[in-house]
N, C-alpha and C positions, 0 to 999 in steps of 0.2 A: 582670336589670337592664333596666329600661325604657330606651328611647332617650333620654329626658330626663334620667334619672339618670346614664346613662353619659356624656352630654355634660357634665353638671355635674362628674362625677368627673374627666373628662379636663381640663376647664378648671382644676379645683383642682390637678391634678398640674402642669399648665403654669405656673400661678401660683406654686406652690411652687418649681419649677425656675427660674422667672424671678427670684424673690426670692433663691434660693440664688446665682444668677449675679450679681445686683446686690450681694449681701453680699460675695461674693468679690472683685468689682471694687473695691468701696468699701474693703474691708480692704487689698487690694493698693495702692490709691492712697494710703491713709493711711500704710502702712508705707513706701512709696516716698518720699513727701513727707517723712516723719520722717527717713528715712535721709539724704536729700539735705540737709535742714536741719542735721542733726548733723554731717555731713561738712563743710558750709560753715563752721559755727562752729568746728569743730576746726581747720580750715585757717586761718581768720582769727586764731585765738588762738595758733597755733604761731609759734615764733620764726622770723624770716626769716634763714636761714643765709647768704644772699647779701648781706645788708646789712652794709656796712663801718662799724664804729664806731671813731671816733678820739677820743682824750682831748680834753678841752676845758679851756681855762684857767679856766672858771668852775665846773668840776665838783669835787666832793669825794668821789666814789664809790670811788676806788682805795684800796689799802692795801699794807702790807708794804714800805715804803720800803727800797730797797737790796737787796732779795732778787730772785732770778731769777724773774721773773713766769712764765716758761714751765716752771717746775717743775709748775705747776697748770694754766696756760692753754694746754694743748696738746690735740690731739685725743685724747679718752679720759681727759683729766685731770679732777681733781675740780672744777675751776672752769670747765671748758669750757661747761657748760650755763648757768652763772650770768653770767659776764662775757664769754664768747666765747673762741675760740681766737685767740691773739695771733700776729701775724706779725712785729711789732717792739714792744719794750717795754723800759723801764728807768727809772732815777731820775736826777734832776739835783739837785745840791747848790750851796750858795753857796761862796765861796772858803775859808771855814773848814772845809769838808768835814764839818761837824757838823749843818747845818740844810738842809732842803729849799729849793730855789729854785723857787717857783711861777711866776716871771716869766721864763720861758725858752722857747725853741722849738728843737726838734731838726730839722735839715734834712738831707736825703740827696741828695748830688750824684753825677753820673757821673764827675767828675774830682776830683783831690786839691786841698785848700786852698780849697774853695768854687768850683772851676771846673767847667766842663762844664754840664750841664743840671740844674737843681733838679728832682728827681723828686718828692720828698715833703717836706712841712712839717708837723710834728706838734707841737702846743702841749703844754706841760707843764701838768698840772692843779694845783689848789691844794694838793695833798699832795706835789708834787714828782715825780710819776710821769707817764710818757707811754706811749701804747700805740695800736696799730691792729689791728683784727681781720681785716683782709684787704686785698687790693688792692696789696700790696707785692711787687714783682718785683725781686729783687736782681740778676737778669741775671748779668753777669760780675763783679759787685761794685759796691757803692756806697760813697761816702766820707761818713761822718757828720760833722756839725759841730753844735755847740750854741751858741746865741746868747742871751745875756742882755741886760740893759739897757745894759751898758757893755763887755762882752767877748764875743769869739767865739773858740771853740776848735775846731780841725779835727783830725780823726783822719787820720794820714798814710798809712794802709794801708786798702784797701777791705775791706768786710765782706760775707760771704755769708749771714749769719744776723742776725736781729734780736734775739737774746738778749743784750742789752747788759749786763745785770747778771750774766751767767754768767762774764764776765771782770772788768768794772769792779766794784770793791769786793771782788774776790776775789784775782786775780793782778795787776791793774793798778789805778791810781788811780781813785777815784770820778769820775764825770762832774760837771763843775762849770762854772758861769758866774756872773758878777755882773751 
């Protein structure tokens, strides 16, 4: 090899090595950017498990009036991924106990008969159901009351769970207010 040919050959090798390095860096950059983008979009599309969802008086999304909501809306339950894990849930009827009362609110107090501190106020939805997916701390017990347009009914004993329909409509009377 002449000196000129060897220099060209060496330059060609360096150019190929340079291109190989550029290709590797470009490929890495593209893969990294794609991975970060996918991770960002997956995170932004994921449900926010810390977000508390509370029934709304204008909503018609609930179902199964009178049934124990927490048969399905519990951690690992079949409805946990759809509607969330409920901390408190139930149904409210009118005085005939035959029809849902969508014009009511369930209040949770620290004392009996609506005394103490009002801790939570949960509106009943258009189908007669109420629920909250988190943020409910029962502490040493809370006293529920249901308030309709013309009546208020207080539960005389504290509750430690929000599974209202596990007793009401089963072993005790339905929750109702006018």
